[in-house]
N, C-alpha and C positions, 0 to 999 in steps of 0.2 A: 475629563475637563481639559479645556484649552489652556495653553501656557500664557504667561503675562504678555508675551510678544504677539499673541494672537494665533500662534501656530497650534495645530492639534497636539494632544499629549502623545508623546512617542510610545510605541508599543513593540514588544518582542513576543512573538508567538512560536512556541516550541511544540512541534508535533512529536511527542515522545512515544513512538509506536509500541503498543502493547501494555501501556501503563495502566495498572488496575489498583483498586484500594489494597488489595492483598500485597502487591509488590511495593507499594508506597511505604510499607513497614520497613523495607530494606534500603530506602532512599532518604536519608534525613534531611538533605538540603531541599529536595522538592517538597517533602512533608512539611518542613518549616514554612515554605512558601505558602501552602495552603493554610496552615494553622495561624500564621500571622496575618494572612489576607483573608481569602475565602476559598471555598471548595464546594463542588456540586457533582452529583452523578450526571454523566453525559449520556443522553438517550441517542444511541447510534441508529443507523438506517440499515435496511436489508438491501443488498448484501454489505456486510460489515467488512469491507475490503479497502485498501489503501486509496486507490484511485477514486472509487465511488464516494467514500467519506470526505476526502479532501475536497472534491468538487462540491459537495454539500456544504461544507464549511465556507467555502469562497462565494458561493452563490446564494445561499439561504434557501435552496429549493431541493426537492426530492429527485431521485434518479429519473423519474418519468418526465421531468422537466429539463434537467441539466444533461441528460443523455449518457452519463457515464455508469453503465449498468454492471461494470466489473472492471478488473485490471486489463481486460480485453474482451473481444467478442468476435463473432463471425461477421465479416463484411460481405453482405450478400452480393452486391454488384461486382465485387472482385473474386468472389468464391474463395476467399482466404480467411484463416483466423489470424488476427493480429493482437498480440499482447504487448503491454508495456511500451506503448508509443509515447512520443514526446511533444507532439504538436498541441499547443494550447487551444487551437481552433476546434478540437473535438468537444470541448465543454460549451454548452449552450447556456445563455442567461448572463445577467449582469454580475460582475465581480465585485468584491468588497472595495477594491480600490477605485472602481468606476463611480460607486456611490460616494466614496469619500471625496473624489475630485469634483463631483457635482457640488458638494457642500463646501469644499475648500480647494479651489484650483491650485495646481502645484504640489499637491500631496505626493509624497515620494515613497516607493515601495521597493523592498529587496526580497527576492526569493531565492533562498539558498536550499536547493535540492528538493522542494516539493515538486510533485509530479506535474506533467503537462507544462513544463516550463518554458519551452522554446516557442517563441512567438507571442508570449504573454505581454500584456501592456505594463509590465513592471519596469522600473527604471534600472534595476540591478538584477542580474540573473547569474546563478551558478548552478550548473547541473551536470551530473556524470555524462560523458560523451566519449566513448573510446575512439581511438583512431583506427579506421579500418583500411589497412593497406592493400594495394592492388594484388599482392601475392597471397592474400588470405589471412595475414597476420592481424591479430587484434591487440592493441596496446592501450593501457590505461590513459585517460586524459579527462578533461572536462571542457564544457562550453561555457562561456561567460558573455555577458553584456554589462558594461562596455567591454569591447575586445581586450583592451589594455589590462583589465583585471585578471585575465588568464595568467599573464607573465608575473604579475605582482604575487598572486597566490602561489604559483609554482615555485618562484624564487624564495618565498618566505616559508611555505609549508611543504614543498615537494610535490611530485605529481600526485594527482588524486588517486588514492589506493583502491582502484576498482576491484581487485581480487579479495579485498577485505570487505567490500560492499555487498558482495553475494558469492555464493559457491562454498566449497568445503573450508576455505580460509576466511570466511566472513567473521568479522570480530570488531573489536572496539576501534581499531585504527581508522576506519572510515568515519564513524561518528565523531572521533576526536578531530579529524581533519575538518569535518563540517563545522564543529563547534569553533575551531580556531578560524576558519574562514568567515564565520559569522562575526567573530570578535573583530576581525580586520575590517570587514564591511562597516560595522557600527562605528569604528574608530576613524575611519577615513571618509565615508560617504554620508553618515548620519541620516539614514532614511527615517521617515516618520513611522513606517511599519516594516518590520523585518520578520520574515517567515523562515523558520529553520526546521528541517526534517531530520530526525534522529533515529535511525533504524535498529540500533543495536539490540533492543530487547526481542526483536523478531527471531534472532538466530538461535540462541540457546533454549528459548521457550519452545520453539518448534522441534529442535533436536531432542531435548530431554523432558519437555513438559514444564509447566509453570510451577510445579510444587518441588522441582528438583533442586538441591542446593546449588547446582551450577547455574540455574536460572537465577536464583537469589543473588548469587555473586555477580552475575551480569548486571543486575539491577544496581547493586552497590557500586560497581565500577563505573557505570554510566552516570550515576549521581555524582560521584567524585569528579569525573571529567567535566561535568556542567558547572562545577563551583566557580571557576574563573569567569565564565560568561554571565552567570547570575550576578556575581560581584560587579562586572562592567555594567550591566543594566541598572543595578541599583545606583552606582555612581553617576550614571547618566540621567537619572530620574525616569527611567522607562518603567511603564507598567508591563509586568511579565504575565502572560497566559501560557500555561502548559497543559496540553490536552492530549488525548489519544483517540485513535479511530475505532479501536476495538480491543477487547481482552482476548488473550490466547488461552484456551482451556485444553485440558488433557484429552487428547484423541488419538488413538493408536489402531484404528480399524480402517484400512483403506478399502474404498468401494470402487470396483472396476466398472464404472457405468458404461464406458464405450464398448468394453468387451461383451457386456450384456446385450447391447444393441447390435453388435456384430453377430452374436450367436442367433439372434432373432431374425437375421437376414436384412437388417435395416441399414447397417453401416457397411460401406465398401471401401477397399483399399486398391491401390495399384502397386505393381512390384517393379523395382529397378535394381539390378545388380544384387539380387537376392534379398533386398530389403523392402519392407512394406511401408507405404505411405498413405496417410488418411486421404481419401478422395471425397472432399466435401460436396462437390458438385454432382457427383454420382450417387452419393448416399441419400437414402430416404429419410434417415434421421442419424444425428451424431451429437455429442455433447462437448462443450467447451468447459472443461473442469477448472474450477477456481477455488481452491481450498475447500470450504464446506458447501459451496454453491456450484451448481452446474447449469449452464444455459443449454437446453436440448432444442436443436433446430430441426424442424420437420418441414420439408419442402412442400408436401402435398397434404392439405387438411384431411384427406381420406386416410392418411397414415397415422393420424393421431391416435386412433383406438389401439392399433397395433403397438404403437410406441409406448403408450401407457400400460399395455399388457406386458410388454417386455420389462418394464421397470417396476411394475406394481409389487412383485414378490422379491425384488432384489434387497437383501439385507443391508441395512445401513441408510436407506432413504427414508426420511421422516415425512416430507411433504412433496407433492408435485403441484406447483402453482400454475394455473392456466387462465386463459381468457373466459371460458364459459362460466366457471364457478366464481369468477371474480377475485381469485387469489392474487393474481399479479396486481390488480388494481388496488386491492386492500393494502398491499405493501408498497404501493407507489412505484411499481415495476412495469407499467403498461407503456413501454417505449418500443419503437420499432427495432432498435438494436437488440432487444431481449430475444431469447429463444421462445418458441411457441409454448414450451413448458420450461419452468424453472424448478430444478430439484434442490431441495434442502436436506442436507445430511442429518442423521441422528447426532446427538451431542458428542458422542465418542468416536464419531466417524468422519471421514473426509474423502474426497473424490480424486482418484487418479485420472490422468489423460490417456493411460495406455489403451491402445486399440489393437495391437497384435496379439495373437494367441500362442505364439511360440517365440521365446526370447531370441532364438537364432535368426528370426526374421525381423527383429527390431531395427529401425534405422540407426545409422551410426550416430546421429546427434543425440539419441536417447542416452548415451553414456557420457555425454558432454554437458558442461554448463552452457546451455544455449536457450536462453529465454525467449528469443524471437522466432526460432524455428519450431519449437514444441508447440503443438495445438492445444496447449493447456498448461496450467501451473505444475511444476514438479519440485516439491520440497526435498526429494532425495538429492537434489543438487547441493544440499548442505552437507553431505557425507562423502567420505571416501568409501569405495566399495569394500565392505567387511569381508566379502566372500572371495576377494582376490588377494592372495598372500603377498603378491608382488606390486600391490597397487601404489605403495610409496616409492618403490623403484621406478615404476612407470611415470609417476608425477615428477620425480627428480630428473629423469631423463628428458621429459617434455620441457621442464624448465631450463635444462642445459641447452637444448636446441633454441628455445626462446631467447636466451642471453646471447647466443651466437648469431642472432638475427635470422634464424631459419624457421621454416613453417613447422608447426607442431600441432599435436592433437592431445589435449588433456583428457583422455578417455578413462575417467576414474569414478564416474557416477554410478552407483548400484542400480539394477533394474528391480530389485526387491525393495518395496517401499516400507517394509516393516519397521525399520529403525525410527521412523517419524513418531513423535510423542505428543506434539501439540498442534492445534489448528484453530481457525476462526472463520467467520463468515456468517454464521447463525446470529440471530439476536441473542443476547446473553439471558441465561435463566435466572441469574442473581446479580444484584448490583456489585457485589464484591468481585465478580468476574468479568465485569464490563468496563468500558472506558470511564474516565473521569475528567474533570476540568478543574485546574487550580488557577488562582489569580492572586497577584500580589496586593490587589486593592481590597481592603476589608469591605465585606458587605456587598461585593459586586456580583456575586453569583450564588444567591440563596437557593436551597432546594435542588431542583433538577434543571438541566439545560438540555433542550433538544439540539441535535446536530444542525437542524435548519435554522436555529436561532443564534449560532455562533457569529454569523456575519453581522447581525444587528447588535450583538454584545460588543464586538470589536469597534464598530462605529460609535457606540455609546461610550466606551472606555476612552476613545480618542477625542470625545467631546463634539462628535459629529452626528449623534443620533438623530434620527428623524421622527417627527411626530411626538416630541416632548417625552421621550422615554418609552417608545412603543416596544423596544426590546425588552425592557425590564417588565413591562406588563405581560408580555408573551411568556417570559420565563416563570413569572408568578403563576400564570395559569397552568403551565407545564408542571409546577410543583404541587398543584392541587390534586389530590387523589381522584381517579375516575370514578 
């Protein structure tokens, strides 16, 4: 509902990555939010990946419409695999703030670390953005709009802790910084809608699995860190929505999809300095691995049968979605950015990006935390190589060079993916293992909420719903058993 002064009701939307009903048992503050307000199962989309689901939340559309078919994809006209980009222009369709401003000109929005933040039409933006020095060094930092906010946050909170945001050191420090940045923005800028992305549960759930005590402790730690922000929101009269994009389930079986394509003679590499590099332009088929989803790009339709044959017997693949059988269309994945085939892993499996057949031929970036050069997602970046007895010494030496302002290589990532214990990307088999949505407003979210209905829900909670509560009607239809 709107406020007495006619302004929309203020909202705080927390993207608590990996939050599930099972984990909520270890998070008393968030559990109370749902118990005192309302709670619903959130029906996510395929692929259940961060960038895809966030784009669905913001636009109210499926991947076939907004175009974010994964955390990255093969850009055909460049001949390159690009993951974890930051340009908001990659998303197609109307955003929730565009619809809000149509109903209420002057509606203000803050984005604190949701993806595709740069160039978005938000009034306030905070997003991780390292400094890439000319000598090759990478140092932690963030990008903000307005620019003055950068120095405010850095002076108050310190430099954004990039190496706690991803990599072997990933932990609570980055989510705590984002929480404190959100509190600062709410207190100093007073946006009508604030979006905050909290990645902490991604880490130990992938490292150890969602049923490990260390994962439960991570949930409890994040819940405690959220308490001051939830208190601020209540004092400011903000409606709070806490939701998740996916649930992480136990998965300890890596599937080397690109190696299968290479052995079948479909994937090609080129060699430099003894290292092998994927050659997308020369390959007849290759895969962009993204957790439990892999987009398989096939240049020539005549190679589709050979590609299917190469993958048909590969243990760990559950489905191969294509155009002919309507599989991609049925899952709303019929977009030009998709692979000709979309592989879905079995519940306990996930896809590696590895394409070399001999670790001695692996490119040097394979042993680094390097999310932009690897042609696929690599959860092994969460680990120090357990097979290297000197890995901590190497890491310490690299840190020493870093502190001296020298170039350094943090070559500590294992090439053995077996330590990974959790993954996501498939649609959940059970509601307890899938995402959920909590709202501080009683009765706001009965039953089930589809990811495509989150945009309408936010407009409704702000008092800007269109069509006399169309969002509520859609949610009621979603809660009706098929």
